[in-house]
C-alpha positions as CSV (number, residue, x, y, z in Angstrom):
1,M,130.6,-100.7,59.3
2,P,129.3,-99.9,62.8
3,S,127.2,-102.6,64.5
4,E,124.1,-100.4,64.6
5,F,124.2,-100.3,60.8
6,G,125.8,-103.7,60.1
7,L,123.2,-105.8,61.9
8,P,120.2,-104.3,60.0
9,F,122.1,-104.7,56.7
10,V,123.0,-108.3,57.3
11,L,119.4,-109.1,58.5
12,L,118.1,-107.4,55.3
13,M,120.4,-109.6,53.2
14,H,119.1,-112.7,55.1
15,L,115.5,-111.6,54.4
16,I,116.2,-111.2,50.7
17,M,118.2,-114.4,50.4
18,G,115.8,-116.6,52.3
19,G,112.7,-115.0,50.6
20,S,114.1,-115.5,47.2
21,V,114.9,-119.2,47.8
22,L,111.5,-119.9,49.4
23,G,109.8,-117.9,46.7
24,A,111.6,-120.0,44.0
25,L,110.4,-123.1,45.8
26,G,106.8,-121.8,45.5
27,L,106.1,-121.1,49.1
28,R,102.9,-119.0,49.6
29,T,101.7,-118.2,53.1
30,T,101.0,-115.1,55.2
31,K,103.2,-112.0,55.3
32,T,104.3,-112.5,58.8
33,I,105.2,-116.2,58.4
34,T,106.9,-115.6,55.1
35,A,109.1,-112.8,56.4
36,I,110.2,-114.8,59.5
37,L,110.8,-118.0,57.6
38,S,112.8,-115.9,55.0
39,V,115.1,-114.5,57.7
40,F,115.7,-118.0,59.2
41,A,116.4,-119.5,55.8
42,G,118.7,-116.5,55.0
43,M,120.7,-117.0,58.2
44,F,121.3,-120.6,57.2
45,I,122.3,-119.8,53.7
46,H,124.6,-117.0,54.7
47,S,126.3,-119.3,57.3
48,M,126.8,-121.9,54.5
49,L,128.3,-119.3,52.1
50,F,130.6,-117.9,54.9
51,F,131.7,-121.5,55.7
52,G,132.4,-122.0,52.0
53,C,134.9,-119.0,52.2
54,D,136.9,-121.0,54.7
55,L,136.8,-124.2,52.5
56,V,138.4,-122.3,49.6
57,G,140.9,-120.5,51.7
58,V,139.3,-117.0,51.9
59,P,140.1,-115.5,55.3
60,L,137.1,-115.1,57.5
61,T,137.0,-111.3,58.0
62,A,134.3,-108.6,58.2
63,T,135.0,-108.0,54.5
64,S,134.4,-111.6,53.4
65,M,131.4,-111.9,55.7
66,F,129.7,-108.9,54.2
67,R,130.7,-110.0,50.7
68,S,129.4,-113.5,51.2
69,A,126.0,-112.0,52.2
70,I,126.0,-109.7,49.1
71,L,127.0,-112.7,47.0
72,G,124.1,-114.7,48.4
73,V,121.7,-111.9,47.3
74,L,123.3,-111.6,43.9
75,C,122.9,-115.4,43.4
76,T,119.2,-114.9,43.9
77,L,118.9,-112.6,40.9
78,P,118.0,-115.5,38.5
79,M,115.1,-116.2,40.9
80,W,113.7,-112.7,40.5
81,K,110.6,-113.8,38.6
82,T,109.6,-116.2,41.4
83,T,110.5,-113.7,44.0
84,R,108.4,-111.1,42.3
85,D,105.5,-113.6,42.2
86,L,105.9,-114.2,46.0
87,V,105.8,-110.4,46.6
88,R,102.7,-110.1,44.4
89,H,101.0,-112.9,46.4
90,L,101.8,-111.2,49.7
91,R,100.3,-107.9,48.4
92,T,97.0,-109.7,47.7
93,I,96.7,-111.0,51.3
94,P,94.3,-108.7,53.3
95,P,95.9,-107.5,56.5
96,R,94.7,-109.4,59.6
97,G,92.9,-107.0,61.8
98,I,94.1,-106.5,65.4
99,G,91.2,-106.9,67.8
100,L,90.9,-105.3,71.2
101,Y,91.7,-108.6,72.8
102,D,95.1,-108.6,71.0
103,I,96.3,-105.4,72.6
104,P,97.2,-106.9,76.1
105,V,98.9,-109.8,74.3
106,I,101.0,-107.5,72.2
107,G,101.9,-105.3,75.2
108,F,102.9,-108.2,77.3
109,S,104.8,-109.8,74.5
110,G,106.7,-106.5,73.9
111,Y,107.8,-106.6,77.5
112,I,109.0,-110.2,77.3
113,F,110.8,-109.4,74.0
114,Y,112.5,-106.4,75.6
115,M,113.8,-108.7,78.4
116,I,115.0,-111.3,75.8
117,M,116.8,-108.7,73.6
118,W,118.3,-106.8,76.6
119,A,119.7,-110.1,78.1
120,S,121.1,-111.3,74.8
121,F,122.6,-107.9,74.1
122,Y,123.9,-107.1,77.5
123,W,125.1,-110.3,79.2
124,P,128.2,-112.0,77.9
125,V,128.1,-115.7,77.0
126,T,128.2,-118.2,79.9
127,P,131.6,-119.3,81.2
128,F,130.9,-122.8,79.8
129,D,130.6,-121.5,76.2
130,A,133.3,-118.9,76.7
131,M,135.9,-121.6,77.8
132,A,134.8,-124.9,76.2
133,G,132.5,-124.6,73.3
134,I,130.8,-122.4,70.8
135,D,132.1,-118.9,71.7
136,L,135.7,-120.2,72.2
137,V,135.9,-121.4,68.6
138,A,134.1,-118.3,67.3
139,T,136.5,-116.0,69.2
140,Y,139.6,-117.6,67.8
141,T,138.0,-117.8,64.3
142,V,137.8,-114.0,64.4
143,V,141.4,-113.8,65.7
144,D,143.0,-116.3,63.2
145,H,140.5,-115.7,60.3
146,T,139.8,-119.4,60.0
147,I,137.8,-122.1,61.8
148,V,141.0,-124.2,61.8
149,N,142.4,-121.9,64.5
150,Q,144.4,-122.2,67.8
151,V,141.6,-124.1,69.5
152,F,142.3,-127.1,67.2
153,T,146.0,-126.5,66.4
154,H,147.7,-125.3,69.6
155,P,150.0,-128.0,70.9
156,S,148.9,-127.5,74.5
157,L,145.3,-128.4,73.6
158,Q,146.1,-131.6,71.8
159,G,144.1,-134.4,73.4
160,Q,142.5,-132.0,75.9
161,L,139.4,-131.0,73.9
162,S,135.9,-132.1,74.8
163,N,133.3,-132.6,72.1
164,Q,131.8,-129.1,72.5
165,P,134.2,-127.4,70.0
166,F,133.2,-129.9,67.4
167,Y,129.4,-129.2,67.6
168,A,127.5,-128.6,64.3
169,P,128.7,-125.2,63.1
170,F,125.6,-123.0,62.6
171,T,125.6,-121.4,66.0
172,M,129.3,-120.9,66.0
173,L,129.3,-119.3,62.5
174,M,126.4,-116.9,63.5
175,Q,128.5,-115.9,66.6
176,V,131.4,-115.2,64.3
177,I,129.2,-113.1,62.0
178,M,128.0,-111.1,65.0
179,K,131.5,-110.5,66.3
180,L,132.6,-109.3,62.9
181,I,129.7,-107.0,62.7
182,G,130.9,-105.4,65.9
183,F,129.1,-107.2,68.8
184,T,132.3,-108.4,70.6
185,H,130.9,-110.2,73.7
186,N,127.2,-111.0,73.3
187,Q,124.8,-113.2,71.4
188,V,122.2,-110.7,70.2
189,W,121.3,-112.9,67.2
190,V,120.0,-115.5,69.7
191,G,117.5,-113.0,71.0
192,I,116.5,-112.1,67.5
193,V,115.8,-115.7,66.6
194,A,113.8,-116.2,69.8
195,V,111.6,-113.1,69.3
196,L,111.0,-114.0,65.6
197,F,110.2,-117.6,66.5
198,S,107.7,-116.5,69.1
199,I,106.0,-114.2,66.6
200,F,106.0,-117.1,64.1
201,M,104.2,-119.3,66.7
202,W,101.6,-116.7,67.3
203,A,101.0,-116.2,63.6
204,A,100.8,-120.0,63.0
205,L,98.3,-120.4,65.9
206,R,96.1,-117.6,64.5
207,Q,96.0,-119.5,61.3
208,L,94.5,-122.5,63.1
209,V,92.1,-121.1,65.7
210,H,90.3,-118.0,66.8
211,P,92.7,-115.2,67.8
212,T,91.7,-115.4,71.5
213,V,92.4,-119.1,71.7
214,A,95.6,-118.6,69.7
215,S,96.7,-115.9,72.2
216,V,96.1,-118.2,75.2
217,L,98.2,-121.0,73.6
218,Y,100.8,-118.6,72.5
219,L,101.3,-117.1,76.0
220,L,101.6,-120.7,77.4
221,F,104.4,-121.3,74.9
222,L,106.0,-117.9,75.4
223,L,106.2,-118.4,79.2
224,T,107.4,-122.0,79.1
225,P,110.0,-121.8,81.8
226,E,112.8,-123.9,80.4
227,M,112.6,-122.7,76.9
228,F,112.4,-119.0,78.0
229,G,115.6,-119.5,79.9
230,Y,117.4,-120.4,76.7
231,T,116.1,-117.5,74.6
232,Y,119.3,-115.5,75.4
233,L,121.9,-118.3,76.0
234,L,124.4,-119.3,73.3
235,Q,123.5,-123.0,72.9
236,T,122.6,-125.1,69.8
237,D,119.4,-126.5,71.2
238,Y,117.0,-123.5,70.8
239,V,117.9,-122.6,67.3
240,N,117.8,-126.3,66.2
241,A,114.3,-126.5,67.7
242,V,113.4,-123.5,65.6
243,F,114.5,-125.1,62.4
244,I,112.9,-128.5,63.2
245,V,109.6,-126.9,64.1
246,C,109.6,-124.7,61.0
247,G,110.4,-127.7,58.8
248,V,107.7,-129.9,60.5
249,Y,105.1,-127.0,60.2
250,L,105.7,-126.7,56.4
251,F,105.8,-130.5,56.0
252,W,102.6,-130.9,57.9
253,N,100.7,-128.2,56.1
254,G,102.0,-129.3,52.7
255,A,101.0,-132.9,53.3
256,E,97.6,-132.2,54.8
257,R,96.6,-129.7,52.1
258,S,98.5,-131.4,49.2
259,I,100.6,-128.3,48.6
260,A,103.9,-129.5,47.2
261,P,105.9,-126.2,47.5
262,M,105.5,-126.4,51.3
263,I,107.1,-129.8,51.3
264,W,110.0,-128.6,49.1
265,S,110.4,-125.5,51.3
266,S,110.5,-127.7,54.4
267,A,113.7,-129.3,53.0
268,V,115.5,-126.0,53.6
269,F,114.7,-126.0,57.3
270,F,115.5,-129.7,57.8
271,A,118.9,-129.1,56.1
272,A,119.4,-126.2,58.5
273,A,118.5,-128.4,61.4
274,A,121.2,-130.9,60.3
275,W,123.6,-127.9,60.1
276,S,122.8,-126.9,63.7
277,R,122.6,-130.2,65.7
278,T,124.2,-133.6,65.2
279,E,121.2,-135.8,66.0
280,A,118.9,-133.9,63.5
281,P,119.4,-136.3,60.6
282,L,118.2,-139.2,62.8
283,L,115.0,-137.3,63.6
284,I,114.5,-136.3,60.0
285,V,114.8,-139.9,58.7
286,L,112.4,-141.1,61.3
287,G,109.9,-138.4,60.6
288,C,110.0,-138.8,56.9
289,G,109.9,-142.6,57.1
290,L,106.9,-142.7,59.5
291,T,104.9,-140.1,57.5
292,F,105.7,-141.5,54.0
293,M,102.4,-143.2,53.5
294,R,100.5,-140.0,54.3
295,L,102.8,-138.2,51.8
296,K,102.1,-140.9,49.3
297,N,98.4,-140.5,49.7
298,A,98.7,-136.8,49.1
299,F,101.1,-136.8,46.1
300,G,101.5,-140.3,44.8
301,S,104.3,-142.8,45.2
302,V,106.9,-141.3,42.8
303,K,106.5,-137.7,43.9
304,A,106.5,-138.7,47.6
305,M,109.7,-140.6,47.1
306,R,111.3,-137.6,45.5
307,M,110.3,-135.4,48.3
308,V,111.5,-137.7,51.0
309,A,114.8,-138.3,49.1
310,T,115.3,-134.6,48.7
311,I,114.7,-133.8,52.3
312,I,116.9,-136.6,53.6
313,G,119.5,-135.9,50.9
314,V,120.0,-132.2,51.6
315,S,120.0,-132.9,55.3
316,F,122.8,-135.4,55.0
317,I,124.8,-133.1,52.7
318,T,124.8,-130.3,55.2
319,F,125.6,-132.8,58.0
320,A,128.5,-134.3,55.9
321,L,130.0,-130.9,55.0
322,W,131.0,-130.4,58.6
323,H,131.2,-133.9,60.2
324,V,132.8,-135.7,57.2
325,L,134.5,-133.2,54.9
326,F,135.7,-130.6,57.4
327,F,136.7,-133.1,60.0
328,N,138.7,-135.3,57.7
329,V,140.2,-132.8,55.2
330,Y,140.7,-129.6,57.2
331,L,140.8,-130.2,61.0
332,P,144.0,-131.6,62.4
333,V,142.1,-133.2,65.3
334,R,139.0,-135.3,65.6
335,P,136.2,-135.5,68.2
336,S,135.9,-138.7,70.3
337,S,132.3,-139.4,69.3
338,A,133.0,-143.0,68.4
339,D,134.1,-143.7,72.0
340,Q,130.7,-142.6,73.2
341,L,128.8,-145.1,71.1
342,V,127.6,-147.8,73.5
343,G,125.4,-149.7,71.1
344,F,121.7,-150.4,71.4
345,S,120.2,-152.1,74.4
346,F,116.4,-152.6,74.9
347,G,117.0,-152.4,78.7
348,R,118.9,-149.1,78.4
349,F,116.3,-147.9,75.8
350,W,113.5,-148.6,78.3
351,D,115.4,-146.9,81.1
352,V,115.9,-143.8,79.0
353,I,112.1,-143.7,78.2
354,V,111.2,-144.0,81.9
355,L,113.7,-141.4,83.0
356,T,112.7,-139.0,80.3
357,C,109.0,-139.3,81.2
358,T,109.5,-139.0,85.0
359,N,112.4,-136.6,85.2
360,V,111.8,-134.4,82.1
361,V,108.5,-134.6,80.2
362,L,106.0,-134.5,83.0
363,R,107.7,-131.7,85.0
364,V,105.6,-128.6,85.4
365,D,108.6,-126.5,86.5
366,L,110.2,-127.1,83.1
367,W,107.3,-126.9,80.6
368,G,104.4,-125.3,82.5
369,I,101.1,-127.0,81.8
370,I,101.7,-127.6,78.1
371,V,102.4,-131.4,78.3
372,W,99.5,-132.0,80.7
373,L,97.2,-129.8,78.6
374,F,98.2,-131.8,75.5
375,G,97.3,-135.1,77.4
376,A,94.0,-133.7,78.6
377,V,93.0,-132.4,75.1
378,M,94.0,-135.7,73.5
379,F,91.9,-137.6,76.0
380,A,88.9,-135.3,75.6
381,N,89.3,-135.4,71.8
382,V,89.2,-139.2,71.8
383,V,86.1,-139.3,74.0
384,A,84.2,-136.6,72.1
385,Y,85.2,-137.2,68.5
386,R,86.8,-140.7,68.5
387,R,90.0,-139.3,67.2
388,T,93.3,-137.8,68.5
389,F,95.1,-135.1,66.5
390,S,96.4,-134.6,63.0
391,V,98.1,-137.9,62.1
392,I,101.0,-136.2,60.4
393,L,101.8,-133.8,63.2
394,S,101.3,-136.5,65.8
395,T,103.6,-138.8,63.9
396,W,106.3,-136.1,63.7
397,I,106.0,-135.6,67.5
398,A,106.4,-139.3,68.0
399,A,109.3,-139.4,65.6
400,V,111.2,-136.6,67.4
401,M,110.6,-138.3,70.8
402,L,111.7,-141.7,69.4
403,G,114.8,-140.1,68.0
404,L,115.7,-138.4,71.3
405,W,115.3,-141.7,73.1
406,L,117.5,-143.5,70.6
407,A,120.1,-140.9,70.9
408,G,120.0,-141.2,74.7
409,T,120.4,-144.9,74.3
410,I,123.3,-145.2,71.9
411,F,125.3,-142.2,73.0
412,S,126.7,-142.2,76.5
413,A,127.2,-138.4,76.5
414,A,123.4,-137.9,75.9
415,I,122.3,-137.4,79.5
416,V,118.6,-137.5,80.0
417,E,118.4,-134.7,82.5
418,Q,120.5,-132.4,80.2
419,T,120.7,-133.4,76.5
420,L,117.2,-134.9,76.3
421,R,115.7,-132.1,78.4
422,R,117.0,-129.6,75.9
423,G,115.8,-131.9,73.1
424,M,112.3,-131.3,74.4
425,F,112.6,-127.8,72.9
426,K,111.7,-129.4,69.5
427,V,108.6,-131.1,71.0
428,V,107.0,-128.4,73.1
429,P,106.1,-126.0,70.2
430,L,104.7,-129.0,68.2
431,L,102.5,-129.9,71.2
432,V,101.1,-126.4,71.2
433,L,100.4,-126.5,67.5
434,A,98.8,-130.0,67.9
435,I,96.5,-128.7,70.7
436,A,95.4,-125.8,68.4
437,A,94.8,-128.2,65.5
438,S,92.7,-130.7,67.5
439,Q,89.1,-131.0,66.6
440,L,88.1,-130.2,70.2
441,V,89.9,-126.8,70.2
442,T,89.0,-125.9,66.6
443,S,85.3,-126.6,67.3
444,A,85.4,-124.4,70.4
445,S,87.2,-121.8,68.3
446,S,84.4,-121.9,65.7
447,K,81.8,-121.4,68.4
448,I,83.6,-118.3,69.7
449,A,83.7,-117.0,66.1
450,A,80.0,-117.7,65.6
451,W,79.2,-116.0,68.9
452,E,81.2,-112.9,67.9
453,L,79.4,-112.8,64.5
454,R,76.0,-112.9,66.3
455,R,77.0,-110.1,68.7
456,S,78.1,-107.9,65.8
457,S,75.0,-108.4,63.7
């Protein structure tokens, strides 16, 4: 199947797969957010099914890739009733009108999206990924029809591999899927994820505040220098941030509004996060643990414990499929991760915190004014309203930062200026959402809406 037909077909399969699973879990939100979350969930599910082909000895070819996507859709047929209920719900949502003030934002976003898609389609992967990491494994997976390929079995490479070929498999599997569709040298799926996530952020912000305020915050996020630079690069960090942010967004909304299906749906994205980055289970455990009391207040002890156990359980299952099962049963070589464990030291932990704050977090050239704006809004919020932000969202932000600092402390390979800098991708979108959810900004947004109403009456 030519790539111009194969890509839309696979994305449609992802939409149906992900939408059916999220619909079965009872997720009910806006059309835009539902569609985007469905595509992300479908990508994760398809990669798992395709990985399963390798586990049972089915060659990884274009035929098995397309068949695994179709199988995923067929497996959702028993969920048809809940899927139909989700579609019925979406039909009842009135379309959100586009105001005159939205036109410049849409036009500018379109230009940015064009650059992202052009770069991810046209430019080949970086030499680093072509020679040492994700694309290398993906290329030989296509050649040998198995992940246990020449990268891991060739005698000349024994003992010569870095840890990059052993990274969590989601990004590598998506690259394999794109190559089998017909995109031989590019990472067009990375651009698709970046564009969809940007639209998700805009839609989520418009749920929280007036569209004008949402547009300002959205553009600050869209033009974040460091994150924008990774919207067309084949790395694990951006897509992992997408899964973490989507999971936290659903968890936060579910706990704040006592909507259980959102919590259950967040488990899909946390599991995907563990499938895409090695440190994700640590962040998930910290986030769930630190927010448990809030979850208990919303749903009661027993249900809250089930929710946390489910989120952590599915995350560790996806983590173990690659890092335990595949490493020990299928691969003939092992990564040297244990050699990089240096143990916990309070002195090193404090050094990592200081280095992160001075060399990463507070740098305007990396994150624009988002971090400084977050600090200013937090301070003004405390002065004006004697409170900071949403406790659950603030706790998740703290949990992610704590997890990154712990990873930087106990793993010698986790370099502050590199690994933890890219780890900030998980934090920056949450900071933007926290700014929008602050009482200071929501109050200002309400005043703008009231002024608009008076003008139109």
